[in-house]
C-alpha beads as a LAMMPS data file, in Angstrom:
LAMMPS data file: protein, C-alpha beads

465 atoms
464 bonds

1 atom types
1 bond types

-500.0 500.0 xlo xhi
-500.0 500.0 ylo yhi
-500.0 500.0 zlo zhi

Masses

1 110.0

Atoms # bond

1 1 1 213.757 -106.728 -213.332
2 1 1 210.240 -105.252 -213.109
3 1 1 210.843 -102.794 -210.199
4 1 1 207.071 -102.418 -209.794
5 1 1 205.882 -105.678 -209.618
6 1 1 205.159 -105.987 -206.034
7 1 1 203.462 -102.740 -205.715
8 1 1 201.946 -103.072 -208.592
9 1 1 200.294 -106.697 -207.987
10 1 1 199.919 -106.469 -203.880
11 1 1 196.160 -107.548 -204.287
12 1 1 196.724 -110.553 -206.243
13 1 1 200.027 -111.813 -204.278
14 1 1 197.949 -111.392 -200.966
15 1 1 195.569 -113.202 -202.699
16 1 1 197.858 -116.226 -203.531
17 1 1 200.078 -116.228 -200.330
18 1 1 196.684 -116.409 -198.566
19 1 1 195.775 -119.577 -200.145
20 1 1 199.043 -121.099 -199.590
21 1 1 198.873 -120.296 -196.002
22 1 1 195.593 -121.606 -195.399
23 1 1 196.785 -125.404 -195.947
24 1 1 197.448 -126.609 -192.507
25 1 1 200.857 -128.231 -193.203
26 1 1 201.988 -129.315 -189.922
27 1 1 204.536 -131.997 -190.609
28 1 1 204.516 -133.654 -186.794
29 1 1 201.214 -134.420 -186.796
30 1 1 200.170 -137.274 -188.734
31 1 1 196.461 -136.429 -189.477
32 1 1 198.130 -133.315 -191.634
33 1 1 199.721 -135.752 -194.049
34 1 1 197.510 -135.158 -196.579
35 1 1 197.716 -131.446 -195.937
36 1 1 201.220 -131.803 -196.356
37 1 1 201.085 -133.407 -199.667
38 1 1 198.609 -130.177 -200.440
39 1 1 201.346 -127.956 -199.968
40 1 1 203.352 -129.526 -202.171
41 1 1 201.238 -129.837 -204.822
42 1 1 200.423 -126.340 -204.663
43 1 1 203.957 -125.120 -205.043
44 1 1 204.413 -127.680 -208.134
45 1 1 201.515 -126.110 -209.724
46 1 1 202.931 -122.508 -209.032
47 1 1 206.170 -123.483 -210.326
48 1 1 204.496 -124.683 -213.779
49 1 1 202.759 -121.677 -213.927
50 1 1 205.716 -119.675 -213.587
51 1 1 207.028 -121.493 -216.782
52 1 1 209.616 -124.139 -214.903
53 1 1 209.978 -126.625 -217.025
54 1 1 210.798 -129.099 -214.239
55 1 1 208.741 -128.898 -211.407
56 1 1 207.839 -132.381 -209.944
57 1 1 207.163 -134.449 -206.240
58 1 1 210.276 -136.529 -205.185
59 1 1 208.724 -139.141 -202.749
60 1 1 210.178 -139.895 -199.313
61 1 1 209.215 -142.010 -196.422
62 1 1 207.582 -138.998 -194.858
63 1 1 205.905 -135.538 -196.810
64 1 1 207.326 -134.969 -200.470
65 1 1 210.070 -132.718 -201.558
66 1 1 209.096 -130.555 -204.176
67 1 1 212.177 -129.892 -206.889
68 1 1 211.668 -127.066 -209.810
69 1 1 214.515 -125.816 -212.225
70 1 1 213.958 -122.809 -214.360
71 1 1 214.683 -122.341 -217.752
72 1 1 218.268 -122.799 -218.267
73 1 1 220.407 -120.116 -219.333
74 1 1 223.563 -120.699 -221.107
75 1 1 226.563 -119.077 -219.485
76 1 1 224.733 -117.455 -216.550
77 1 1 225.262 -119.283 -212.912
78 1 1 222.859 -121.795 -210.888
79 1 1 221.486 -120.673 -207.843
80 1 1 219.924 -123.462 -205.859
81 1 1 217.589 -121.929 -203.381
82 1 1 216.075 -124.374 -200.455
83 1 1 213.048 -123.840 -198.074
84 1 1 210.401 -125.787 -196.721
85 1 1 206.512 -125.802 -196.652
86 1 1 206.175 -127.507 -193.285
87 1 1 205.060 -125.490 -190.658
88 1 1 204.956 -126.205 -186.522
89 1 1 201.558 -126.941 -184.769
90 1 1 199.788 -124.292 -183.652
91 1 1 199.285 -124.678 -179.754
92 1 1 197.504 -123.567 -178.018
93 1 1 194.889 -122.162 -180.133
94 1 1 193.003 -120.395 -177.422
95 1 1 195.535 -117.860 -178.145
96 1 1 195.446 -117.021 -181.378
97 1 1 193.576 -113.924 -182.128
98 1 1 192.725 -114.949 -185.279
99 1 1 192.340 -118.967 -186.531
100 1 1 196.137 -120.182 -187.342
101 1 1 194.829 -121.087 -191.040
102 1 1 192.565 -118.359 -191.819
103 1 1 195.119 -115.662 -192.815
104 1 1 194.356 -112.266 -191.848
105 1 1 195.684 -108.690 -191.778
106 1 1 195.400 -106.558 -188.742
107 1 1 197.290 -103.712 -189.407
108 1 1 200.539 -104.063 -191.689
109 1 1 201.159 -107.598 -191.028
110 1 1 199.602 -110.929 -192.494
111 1 1 198.616 -113.284 -189.324
112 1 1 198.687 -116.840 -190.002
113 1 1 200.974 -120.330 -189.048
114 1 1 203.754 -120.071 -191.638
115 1 1 203.719 -116.376 -192.713
116 1 1 206.698 -116.257 -191.666
117 1 1 208.317 -119.731 -191.032
118 1 1 208.757 -120.715 -194.066
119 1 1 205.941 -120.367 -196.267
120 1 1 205.677 -117.114 -196.691
121 1 1 209.518 -116.442 -197.146
122 1 1 209.578 -119.024 -199.487
123 1 1 206.630 -117.249 -201.549
124 1 1 208.556 -113.998 -201.178
125 1 1 211.460 -115.799 -203.512
126 1 1 208.940 -117.072 -205.797
127 1 1 207.431 -113.522 -206.214
128 1 1 210.999 -112.396 -206.751
129 1 1 211.508 -115.299 -209.327
130 1 1 208.611 -114.065 -211.305
131 1 1 209.806 -110.085 -210.937
132 1 1 212.734 -111.260 -212.553
133 1 1 211.249 -112.764 -215.365
134 1 1 212.138 -111.258 -218.822
135 1 1 209.417 -110.797 -221.656
136 1 1 210.259 -114.412 -222.821
137 1 1 209.537 -115.446 -219.174
138 1 1 213.169 -116.460 -218.701
139 1 1 215.171 -115.606 -215.503
140 1 1 218.809 -113.782 -215.632
141 1 1 220.294 -116.933 -214.499
142 1 1 219.617 -120.731 -213.526
143 1 1 217.819 -121.419 -210.771
144 1 1 217.110 -124.595 -208.932
145 1 1 214.460 -125.169 -206.387
146 1 1 214.004 -127.586 -203.438
147 1 1 211.678 -127.663 -200.779
148 1 1 210.278 -129.598 -198.302
149 1 1 208.197 -130.943 -195.902
150 1 1 210.107 -132.364 -192.904
151 1 1 211.723 -129.266 -191.972
152 1 1 209.949 -129.008 -188.994
153 1 1 210.090 -132.813 -188.363
154 1 1 213.702 -133.575 -188.289
155 1 1 214.356 -133.227 -192.213
156 1 1 214.928 -136.866 -192.418
157 1 1 213.809 -137.033 -196.098
158 1 1 215.838 -134.356 -197.780
159 1 1 218.697 -135.535 -195.749
160 1 1 218.357 -139.438 -197.446
161 1 1 218.059 -137.776 -200.875
162 1 1 220.823 -135.438 -200.937
163 1 1 223.156 -138.521 -199.709
164 1 1 221.572 -140.325 -202.537
165 1 1 221.769 -137.798 -205.042
166 1 1 224.727 -135.122 -203.965
167 1 1 224.458 -133.523 -207.473
168 1 1 221.374 -131.871 -206.882
169 1 1 223.493 -129.878 -204.952
170 1 1 225.911 -128.382 -207.459
171 1 1 225.389 -124.573 -207.854
172 1 1 227.149 -121.410 -207.596
173 1 1 225.606 -120.354 -204.495
174 1 1 222.551 -121.739 -202.348
175 1 1 219.877 -119.268 -200.904
176 1 1 218.209 -119.913 -197.744
177 1 1 215.402 -117.537 -196.762
178 1 1 214.931 -118.804 -193.309
179 1 1 216.162 -116.493 -190.913
180 1 1 215.572 -112.681 -190.697
181 1 1 216.852 -109.342 -190.094
182 1 1 218.507 -108.340 -186.593
183 1 1 216.351 -105.286 -186.195
184 1 1 213.828 -103.432 -187.912
185 1 1 215.654 -101.688 -190.970
186 1 1 219.088 -104.140 -189.746
187 1 1 219.010 -106.957 -192.700
188 1 1 221.265 -109.805 -191.863
189 1 1 223.297 -112.430 -193.195
190 1 1 223.907 -115.356 -190.560
191 1 1 227.073 -117.127 -189.620
192 1 1 226.157 -119.977 -187.681
193 1 1 223.180 -121.979 -186.397
194 1 1 222.626 -123.727 -183.287
195 1 1 222.533 -127.793 -183.487
196 1 1 219.273 -129.553 -181.518
197 1 1 219.330 -132.811 -179.496
198 1 1 215.622 -133.523 -178.898
199 1 1 214.695 -136.066 -176.236
200 1 1 212.063 -138.050 -174.342
201 1 1 212.771 -138.973 -170.565
202 1 1 210.323 -142.038 -169.725
203 1 1 210.609 -142.476 -165.490
204 1 1 208.642 -145.008 -163.962
205 1 1 208.010 -145.780 -159.795
206 1 1 205.610 -148.033 -159.341
207 1 1 203.845 -151.004 -161.431
208 1 1 200.649 -149.126 -161.539
209 1 1 199.004 -145.595 -160.522
210 1 1 197.907 -146.095 -156.903
211 1 1 195.336 -144.283 -154.427
212 1 1 196.749 -141.110 -152.803
213 1 1 194.767 -141.440 -149.495
214 1 1 195.960 -144.906 -149.255
215 1 1 199.638 -144.892 -150.283
216 1 1 200.082 -140.769 -149.872
217 1 1 203.530 -140.283 -148.066
218 1 1 205.043 -143.570 -148.520
219 1 1 204.340 -144.488 -152.794
220 1 1 207.346 -142.501 -154.858
221 1 1 205.353 -140.182 -157.070
222 1 1 206.379 -140.363 -160.613
223 1 1 205.827 -136.762 -161.943
224 1 1 207.160 -135.654 -158.351
225 1 1 210.318 -137.638 -159.172
226 1 1 211.160 -136.773 -162.304
227 1 1 210.542 -132.474 -161.785
228 1 1 212.983 -132.903 -159.048
229 1 1 215.425 -134.878 -161.616
230 1 1 214.650 -132.247 -164.473
231 1 1 215.600 -129.406 -162.209
232 1 1 218.869 -130.861 -160.893
233 1 1 219.672 -130.879 -164.506
234 1 1 220.002 -127.245 -164.761
235 1 1 220.791 -124.336 -161.800
236 1 1 218.847 -121.789 -161.219
237 1 1 221.676 -119.807 -162.439
238 1 1 221.220 -121.283 -165.904
239 1 1 223.983 -123.592 -165.859
240 1 1 223.338 -127.154 -167.164
241 1 1 224.318 -129.872 -164.858
242 1 1 225.708 -132.228 -167.962
243 1 1 229.217 -133.405 -167.666
244 1 1 231.935 -132.122 -170.540
245 1 1 228.995 -130.111 -172.121
246 1 1 231.012 -126.464 -171.288
247 1 1 234.310 -127.705 -172.004
248 1 1 234.048 -129.136 -175.147
249 1 1 232.190 -126.625 -176.774
250 1 1 234.133 -123.378 -178.746
251 1 1 234.055 -120.218 -178.041
252 1 1 233.559 -117.360 -180.365
253 1 1 236.177 -115.073 -181.687
254 1 1 237.267 -111.960 -180.089
255 1 1 236.486 -109.950 -183.094
256 1 1 233.005 -111.806 -183.644
257 1 1 231.925 -110.640 -179.908
258 1 1 233.016 -106.912 -180.920
259 1 1 231.018 -107.318 -183.877
260 1 1 227.701 -108.429 -181.402
261 1 1 228.479 -105.385 -179.338
262 1 1 227.943 -103.051 -182.159
263 1 1 224.501 -104.507 -183.212
264 1 1 221.640 -102.139 -182.041
265 1 1 220.233 -104.417 -179.439
266 1 1 218.325 -102.601 -176.571
267 1 1 217.539 -105.218 -173.892
268 1 1 214.525 -103.781 -172.110
269 1 1 212.893 -103.799 -175.728
270 1 1 213.911 -107.224 -176.259
271 1 1 212.356 -108.555 -173.271
272 1 1 209.164 -105.992 -173.536
273 1 1 208.590 -106.778 -177.283
274 1 1 210.148 -110.284 -177.999
275 1 1 210.352 -112.135 -174.950
276 1 1 207.046 -110.669 -173.826
277 1 1 208.031 -111.646 -169.958
278 1 1 208.912 -109.878 -166.895
279 1 1 212.710 -110.866 -166.769
280 1 1 215.693 -112.386 -168.500
281 1 1 216.936 -115.609 -167.079
282 1 1 219.911 -117.506 -167.863
283 1 1 223.828 -117.320 -167.510
284 1 1 224.135 -113.672 -166.017
285 1 1 228.087 -114.076 -166.678
286 1 1 227.261 -113.428 -170.507
287 1 1 225.370 -110.935 -172.845
288 1 1 222.221 -111.875 -174.040
289 1 1 223.179 -112.365 -177.493
290 1 1 226.083 -114.463 -176.075
291 1 1 223.011 -116.608 -174.349
292 1 1 221.235 -117.072 -177.298
293 1 1 223.797 -117.249 -180.099
294 1 1 227.529 -119.018 -178.449
295 1 1 226.052 -120.821 -175.310
296 1 1 224.171 -124.123 -175.522
297 1 1 220.866 -124.250 -173.728
298 1 1 218.351 -126.852 -172.165
299 1 1 214.728 -126.268 -171.904
300 1 1 211.648 -128.802 -171.135
301 1 1 209.104 -128.463 -173.588
302 1 1 206.084 -130.668 -172.054
303 1 1 205.588 -132.962 -168.952
304 1 1 203.149 -135.445 -168.673
305 1 1 201.954 -138.069 -166.331
306 1 1 199.082 -138.317 -163.952
307 1 1 195.688 -136.844 -163.991
308 1 1 195.248 -133.876 -165.985
309 1 1 191.730 -133.610 -166.893
310 1 1 188.616 -131.525 -165.803
311 1 1 187.485 -132.549 -161.755
312 1 1 189.499 -134.194 -159.694
313 1 1 191.363 -137.692 -159.442
314 1 1 193.507 -138.229 -156.277
315 1 1 195.982 -140.412 -158.125
316 1 1 199.582 -141.345 -157.325
317 1 1 201.093 -141.876 -160.896
318 1 1 203.067 -144.607 -161.972
319 1 1 204.621 -143.314 -164.844
320 1 1 205.740 -139.592 -166.152
321 1 1 207.601 -138.281 -169.304
322 1 1 209.208 -135.044 -170.254
323 1 1 210.118 -133.500 -173.660
324 1 1 213.261 -131.974 -173.518
325 1 1 215.740 -130.386 -175.971
326 1 1 219.504 -129.106 -175.777
327 1 1 220.478 -126.510 -178.522
328 1 1 224.242 -126.877 -179.384
329 1 1 227.066 -124.513 -180.602
330 1 1 230.516 -125.382 -181.897
331 1 1 232.319 -128.182 -180.115
332 1 1 229.134 -130.263 -179.506
333 1 1 227.499 -132.701 -181.787
334 1 1 224.015 -134.181 -181.201
335 1 1 224.881 -137.744 -180.705
336 1 1 227.561 -137.265 -178.308
337 1 1 225.315 -134.374 -176.502
338 1 1 222.788 -137.475 -176.415
339 1 1 224.970 -139.883 -174.886
340 1 1 225.810 -137.277 -172.399
341 1 1 222.223 -136.626 -171.606
342 1 1 221.510 -140.144 -170.988
343 1 1 224.088 -140.677 -168.536
344 1 1 223.436 -137.442 -166.313
345 1 1 219.797 -138.507 -165.909
346 1 1 220.361 -141.994 -165.218
347 1 1 223.163 -140.589 -162.689
348 1 1 220.491 -138.460 -161.186
349 1 1 217.600 -140.971 -161.344
350 1 1 216.949 -142.232 -157.470
351 1 1 217.760 -145.852 -157.543
352 1 1 214.267 -146.864 -156.801
353 1 1 213.258 -145.679 -160.295
354 1 1 213.649 -146.945 -163.929
355 1 1 214.669 -144.071 -166.561
356 1 1 214.747 -144.272 -170.255
357 1 1 216.159 -141.284 -172.585
358 1 1 214.788 -142.044 -175.948
359 1 1 216.646 -139.637 -178.735
360 1 1 213.843 -138.401 -181.239
361 1 1 216.005 -136.557 -183.538
362 1 1 218.921 -133.879 -184.061
363 1 1 221.185 -131.552 -186.037
364 1 1 224.991 -130.412 -185.354
365 1 1 225.791 -126.749 -185.043
366 1 1 226.957 -125.249 -188.221
367 1 1 229.454 -122.457 -188.692
368 1 1 229.237 -120.471 -192.317
369 1 1 231.989 -119.093 -194.050
370 1 1 230.669 -115.808 -195.704
371 1 1 233.600 -114.424 -197.486
372 1 1 232.584 -115.567 -200.914
373 1 1 231.554 -113.127 -203.218
374 1 1 227.913 -114.077 -203.288
375 1 1 227.417 -112.325 -199.655
376 1 1 228.548 -108.888 -200.947
377 1 1 225.884 -109.538 -203.990
378 1 1 223.229 -109.620 -201.323
379 1 1 224.347 -106.686 -199.610
380 1 1 224.262 -104.603 -202.179
381 1 1 220.643 -105.729 -203.058
382 1 1 219.270 -105.011 -199.367
383 1 1 221.563 -101.443 -199.420
384 1 1 219.701 -100.867 -202.927
385 1 1 216.333 -101.606 -201.752
386 1 1 216.243 -100.574 -197.787
387 1 1 219.083 -98.386 -197.574
388 1 1 221.544 -100.642 -195.256
389 1 1 223.607 -103.497 -196.363
390 1 1 223.648 -106.500 -194.145
391 1 1 225.205 -107.099 -190.571
392 1 1 226.514 -110.902 -189.618
393 1 1 224.568 -112.443 -186.914
394 1 1 224.324 -116.116 -185.539
395 1 1 220.697 -117.470 -185.128
396 1 1 219.566 -119.254 -181.879
397 1 1 217.402 -122.078 -184.356
398 1 1 218.268 -124.843 -186.355
399 1 1 218.161 -125.803 -189.997
400 1 1 219.273 -129.459 -190.524
401 1 1 219.867 -129.703 -193.529
402 1 1 222.513 -126.932 -194.000
403 1 1 225.304 -128.408 -194.058
404 1 1 224.243 -130.869 -197.002
405 1 1 223.130 -128.077 -198.686
406 1 1 226.842 -126.859 -198.674
407 1 1 228.408 -130.688 -199.246
408 1 1 229.712 -129.724 -202.654
409 1 1 231.313 -126.605 -201.984
410 1 1 228.712 -124.361 -202.756
411 1 1 228.679 -121.408 -200.303
412 1 1 225.234 -121.026 -198.235
413 1 1 223.305 -117.939 -198.169
414 1 1 221.335 -118.128 -195.112
415 1 1 218.961 -114.717 -194.816
416 1 1 215.374 -113.200 -194.815
417 1 1 212.997 -110.954 -194.196
418 1 1 211.346 -111.900 -190.599
419 1 1 211.703 -109.229 -187.894
420 1 1 212.643 -110.303 -184.408
421 1 1 208.450 -109.824 -183.481
422 1 1 207.308 -112.087 -186.202
423 1 1 206.271 -114.830 -183.255
424 1 1 208.049 -117.760 -184.851
425 1 1 206.756 -121.075 -183.266
426 1 1 204.188 -118.966 -181.158
427 1 1 200.632 -118.485 -181.568
428 1 1 200.182 -115.306 -183.933
429 1 1 202.853 -115.677 -186.273
430 1 1 202.705 -112.717 -188.842
431 1 1 204.585 -111.541 -191.348
432 1 1 205.377 -108.121 -191.703
433 1 1 204.006 -106.782 -195.499
434 1 1 205.869 -104.314 -196.420
435 1 1 208.787 -106.611 -195.751
436 1 1 207.562 -108.579 -197.764
437 1 1 206.863 -105.987 -200.805
438 1 1 210.496 -105.054 -199.770
439 1 1 211.929 -108.509 -199.938
440 1 1 210.860 -109.544 -203.573
441 1 1 212.517 -106.602 -204.847
442 1 1 215.992 -107.314 -203.031
443 1 1 215.736 -110.821 -203.686
444 1 1 214.492 -110.213 -207.625
445 1 1 217.761 -107.464 -207.681
446 1 1 219.874 -110.169 -206.020
447 1 1 218.866 -112.688 -209.009
448 1 1 220.579 -110.076 -211.243
449 1 1 223.401 -108.659 -209.675
450 1 1 224.395 -112.602 -209.127
451 1 1 223.603 -113.222 -212.583
452 1 1 225.919 -110.015 -213.931
453 1 1 228.437 -111.192 -211.400
454 1 1 229.048 -114.501 -213.445
455 1 1 228.720 -116.369 -210.015
456 1 1 232.368 -116.561 -209.185
457 1 1 231.334 -117.848 -205.677
458 1 1 231.240 -121.577 -206.126
459 1 1 232.224 -124.474 -208.885
460 1 1 232.161 -124.140 -212.283
461 1 1 229.162 -126.025 -213.482
462 1 1 227.793 -126.295 -216.770
463 1 1 224.145 -125.601 -217.248
464 1 1 222.939 -127.760 -219.793
465 1 1 224.710 -130.192 -217.568

Bonds

1 1 1 2
2 1 2 3
3 1 3 4
4 1 4 5
5 1 5 6
6 1 6 7
7 1 7 8
8 1 8 9
9 1 9 10
10 1 10 11
11 1 11 12
12 1 12 13
13 1 13 14
14 1 14 15
15 1 15 16
16 1 16 17
17 1 17 18
18 1 18 19
19 1 19 20
20 1 20 21
21 1 21 22
22 1 22 23
23 1 23 24
24 1 24 25
25 1 25 26
26 1 26 27
27 1 27 28
28 1 28 29
29 1 29 30
30 1 30 31
31 1 31 32
32 1 32 33
33 1 33 34
34 1 34 35
35 1 35 36
36 1 36 37
37 1 37 38
38 1 38 39
39 1 39 40
40 1 40 41
41 1 41 42
42 1 42 43
43 1 43 44
44 1 44 45
45 1 45 46
46 1 46 47
47 1 47 48
48 1 48 49
49 1 49 50
50 1 50 51
51 1 51 52
52 1 52 53
53 1 53 54
54 1 54 55
55 1 55 56
56 1 56 57
57 1 57 58
58 1 58 59
59 1 59 60
60 1 60 61
61 1 61 62
62 1 62 63
63 1 63 64
64 1 64 65
65 1 65 66
66 1 66 67
67 1 67 68
68 1 68 69
69 1 69 70
70 1 70 71
71 1 71 72
72 1 72 73
73 1 73 74
74 1 74 75
75 1 75 76
76 1 76 77
77 1 77 78
78 1 78 79
79 1 79 80
80 1 80 81
81 1 81 82
82 1 82 83
83 1 83 84
84 1 84 85
85 1 85 86
86 1 86 87
87 1 87 88
88 1 88 89
89 1 89 90
90 1 90 91
91 1 91 92
92 1 92 93
93 1 93 94
94 1 94 95
95 1 95 96
96 1 96 97
97 1 97 98
98 1 98 99
99 1 99 100
100 1 100 101
101 1 101 102
102 1 102 103
103 1 103 104
104 1 104 105
105 1 105 106
106 1 106 107
107 1 107 108
108 1 108 109
109 1 109 110
110 1 110 111
111 1 111 112
112 1 112 113
113 1 113 114
114 1 114 115
115 1 115 116
116 1 116 117
117 1 117 118
118 1 118 119
119 1 119 120
120 1 120 121
121 1 121 122
122 1 122 123
123 1 123 124
124 1 124 125
125 1 125 126
126 1 126 127
127 1 127 128
128 1 128 129
129 1 129 130
130 1 130 131
131 1 131 132
132 1 132 133
133 1 133 134
134 1 134 135
135 1 135 136
136 1 136 137
137 1 137 138
138 1 138 139
139 1 139 140
140 1 140 141
141 1 141 142
142 1 142 143
143 1 143 144
144 1 144 145
145 1 145 146
146 1 146 147
147 1 147 148
148 1 148 149
149 1 149 150
150 1 150 151
151 1 151 152
152 1 152 153
153 1 153 154
154 1 154 155
155 1 155 156
156 1 156 157
157 1 157 158
158 1 158 159
159 1 159 160
160 1 160 161
161 1 161 162
162 1 162 163
163 1 163 164
164 1 164 165
165 1 165 166
166 1 166 167
167 1 167 168
168 1 168 169
169 1 169 170
170 1 170 171
171 1 171 172
172 1 172 173
173 1 173 174
174 1 174 175
175 1 175 176
176 1 176 177
177 1 177 178
178 1 178 179
179 1 179 180
180 1 180 181
181 1 181 182
182 1 182 183
183 1 183 184
184 1 184 185
185 1 185 186
186 1 186 187
187 1 187 188
188 1 188 189
189 1 189 190
190 1 190 191
191 1 191 192
192 1 192 193
193 1 193 194
194 1 194 195
195 1 195 196
196 1 196 197
197 1 197 198
198 1 198 199
199 1 199 200
200 1 200 201
201 1 201 202
202 1 202 203
203 1 203 204
204 1 204 205
205 1 205 206
206 1 206 207
207 1 207 208
208 1 208 209
209 1 209 210
210 1 210 211
211 1 211 212
212 1 212 213
213 1 213 214
214 1 214 215
215 1 215 216
216 1 216 217
217 1 217 218
218 1 218 219
219 1 219 220
220 1 220 221
221 1 221 222
222 1 222 223
223 1 223 224
224 1 224 225
225 1 225 226
226 1 226 227
227 1 227 228
228 1 228 229
229 1 229 230
230 1 230 231
231 1 231 232
232 1 232 233
233 1 233 234
234 1 234 235
235 1 235 236
236 1 236 237
237 1 237 238
238 1 238 239
239 1 239 240
240 1 240 241
241 1 241 242
242 1 242 243
243 1 243 244
244 1 244 245
245 1 245 246
246 1 246 247
247 1 247 248
248 1 248 249
249 1 249 250
250 1 250 251
251 1 251 252
252 1 252 253
253 1 253 254
254 1 254 255
255 1 255 256
256 1 256 257
257 1 257 258
258 1 258 259
259 1 259 260
260 1 260 261
261 1 261 262
262 1 262 263
263 1 263 264
264 1 264 265
265 1 265 266
266 1 266 267
267 1 267 268
268 1 268 269
269 1 269 270
270 1 270 271
271 1 271 272
272 1 272 273
273 1 273 274
274 1 274 275
275 1 275 276
276 1 276 277
277 1 277 278
278 1 278 279
279 1 279 280
280 1 280 281
281 1 281 282
282 1 282 283
283 1 283 284
284 1 284 285
285 1 285 286
286 1 286 287
287 1 287 288
288 1 288 289
289 1 289 290
290 1 290 291
291 1 291 292
292 1 292 293
293 1 293 294
294 1 294 295
295 1 295 296
296 1 296 297
297 1 297 298
298 1 298 299
299 1 299 300
300 1 300 301
301 1 301 302
302 1 302 303
303 1 303 304
304 1 304 305
305 1 305 306
306 1 306 307
307 1 307 308
308 1 308 309
309 1 309 310
310 1 310 311
311 1 311 312
312 1 312 313
313 1 313 314
314 1 314 315
315 1 315 316
316 1 316 317
317 1 317 318
318 1 318 319
319 1 319 320
320 1 320 321
321 1 321 322
322 1 322 323
323 1 323 324
324 1 324 325
325 1 325 326
326 1 326 327
327 1 327 328
328 1 328 329
329 1 329 330
330 1 330 331
331 1 331 332
332 1 332 333
333 1 333 334
334 1 334 335
335 1 335 336
336 1 336 337
337 1 337 338
338 1 338 339
339 1 339 340
340 1 340 341
341 1 341 342
342 1 342 343
343 1 343 344
344 1 344 345
345 1 345 346
346 1 346 347
347 1 347 348
348 1 348 349
349 1 349 350
350 1 350 351
351 1 351 352
352 1 352 353
353 1 353 354
354 1 354 355
355 1 355 356
356 1 356 357
357 1 357 358
358 1 358 359
359 1 359 360
360 1 360 361
361 1 361 362
362 1 362 363
363 1 363 364
364 1 364 365
365 1 365 366
366 1 366 367
367 1 367 368
368 1 368 369
369 1 369 370
370 1 370 371
371 1 371 372
372 1 372 373
373 1 373 374
374 1 374 375
375 1 375 376
376 1 376 377
377 1 377 378
378 1 378 379
379 1 379 380
380 1 380 381
381 1 381 382
382 1 382 383
383 1 383 384
384 1 384 385
385 1 385 386
386 1 386 387
387 1 387 388
388 1 388 389
389 1 389 390
390 1 390 391
391 1 391 392
392 1 392 393
393 1 393 394
394 1 394 395
395 1 395 396
396 1 396 397
397 1 397 398
398 1 398 399
399 1 399 400
400 1 400 401
401 1 401 402
402 1 402 403
403 1 403 404
404 1 404 405
405 1 405 406
406 1 406 407
407 1 407 408
408 1 408 409
409 1 409 410
410 1 410 411
411 1 411 412
412 1 412 413
413 1 413 414
414 1 414 415
415 1 415 416
416 1 416 417
417 1 417 418
418 1 418 419
419 1 419 420
420 1 420 421
421 1 421 422
422 1 422 423
423 1 423 424
424 1 424 425
425 1 425 426
426 1 426 427
427 1 427 428
428 1 428 429
429 1 429 430
430 1 430 431
431 1 431 432
432 1 432 433
433 1 433 434
434 1 434 435
435 1 435 436
436 1 436 437
437 1 437 438
438 1 438 439
439 1 439 440
440 1 440 441
441 1 441 442
442 1 442 443
443 1 443 444
444 1 444 445
445 1 445 446
446 1 446 447
447 1 447 448
448 1 448 449
449 1 449 450
450 1 450 451
451 1 451 452
452 1 452 453
453 1 453 454
454 1 454 455
455 1 455 456
456 1 456 457
457 1 457 458
458 1 458 459
459 1 459 460
460 1 460 461
461 1 461 462
462 1 462 463
463 1 463 464
464 1 464 465
C-alpha cells in the first residue's frame, strides 16, 4: 500500500469527508428520507470512482443499502466490510457549538453528526481501500462492501436482505469499524455487544384533560402516575425490578473479568471526561466496566404528556407516555425481556389506570469468538502503526446486524478508531483527525497482511463465484 497516502492527501480527504458528513441522513425521522438516499448515492458514486465494477443500491422498505464489489483477485481471500451511513438525531440542537451538519475543525478534531458513528469510520475504510490499490487500481484481496441506512433505526432492511440472500455474507472474514479504542493509544477488538429492547409505555387515567383548580387533589394525574410507575421499575441503587432479569443472565468468565482489571481504566477521568457529570450511578457492588459491559440496564429516554409549552396551563393530563430501553447481556433476548417488561409494568400500574407497552424494536446480545487468525492479523496492523496491539473489550452498545453478518461462518471483527470522548449520539460528536489518518494506514496494512495470510480464517471461497 501507499504508506504516505493519508499524509499526502489530507486536504482532499478532509474535503471529501466534509461533503459526506454534510448530508443530514437521520434515518429515524421521515423528513430526512431523501437525505438518507442522497447519502447512499454519495457512497455509490464514490465506490464507482474508486474502480469498483459493482456499486449499486439495493432497495428496501426503508432506506436503501449500498452494495459494492472490488475487482476480483484470483486466489486472494474475500473480506466483507460492513458499515452504516445513517446517523442519530441532533437534539438538543442548542448544545452544539457548531451546526451538526456543518462539519467544523476545532483543534485536532472534526465536529459533526456522524463524524465517528459511523460515517467517519466508513470513510476511513474507503480511504484505506484506496491507499491499498496498486498501479492498475486493483486491491490486494477481494473486498465486498455492504453499507446500510437503518442501523440507528432497528436495521430491518438489511436483516430482511440477508435472510433472503445469505450468500452475500460468504467471506473469509467480516470487518466492522463501528467501535473504537479502549483509551487513547489502546486499540481494541470488541468481543461482545449488549442487546436492546426499546419500548414505549402509554398510560391513561382519564377520558380527557381536566382543570387542576376544579379537580386537583382528586383526579388521577397521568404524568404523575407514570413517573411513579417508572421510579418503581428501577431502585435508586440501580437494581431493575423486572422478575427473572438477573437470574437469566450469563456472568462473564473469571478470565474475562481479570483481563478487564488489567485495562488502563481511571474512574475519575471517566467521570470527568466522558460522563461529564458529578457522580457515577448504578449497582455499586459491581465495577464500572461490569456495569457497562456485563449487566442489563433500564433507561428512560423521554416522557411526554400534559402541557410543556411556553407559559402556564393548569391542566391535569389524561394521557402520558415514556420511551424506555433495556440493554441486554448474554442470557437475555429482547423478545423475552419485552414480555417481562410488559408484565412488570402491568403489575405496577394502579387499578384505576390503563397501560400499554409497545415494543418498537430490539436486538439480542452478541458474544464474538476472537480465536480466528484474522484477529492476530488486525493486532499486527495496529501495532505496526500505533505501537500497541489490540486489547479485548466488550461494548455497552448494540449493532443489530452482527449475528447475521457471521451467519455463514465468517469471523466478525468488530473494531474501530473512535476515542472514548468522541461523543457518539451526543451534541458535538467528533472524530480525532490523527485517529483518522492512522486508521487509514492501519486498515490498509490489514488488507495487505490478510491477503498475504491467505485468509485462513473462514470458509473456502471461490473469488470468481
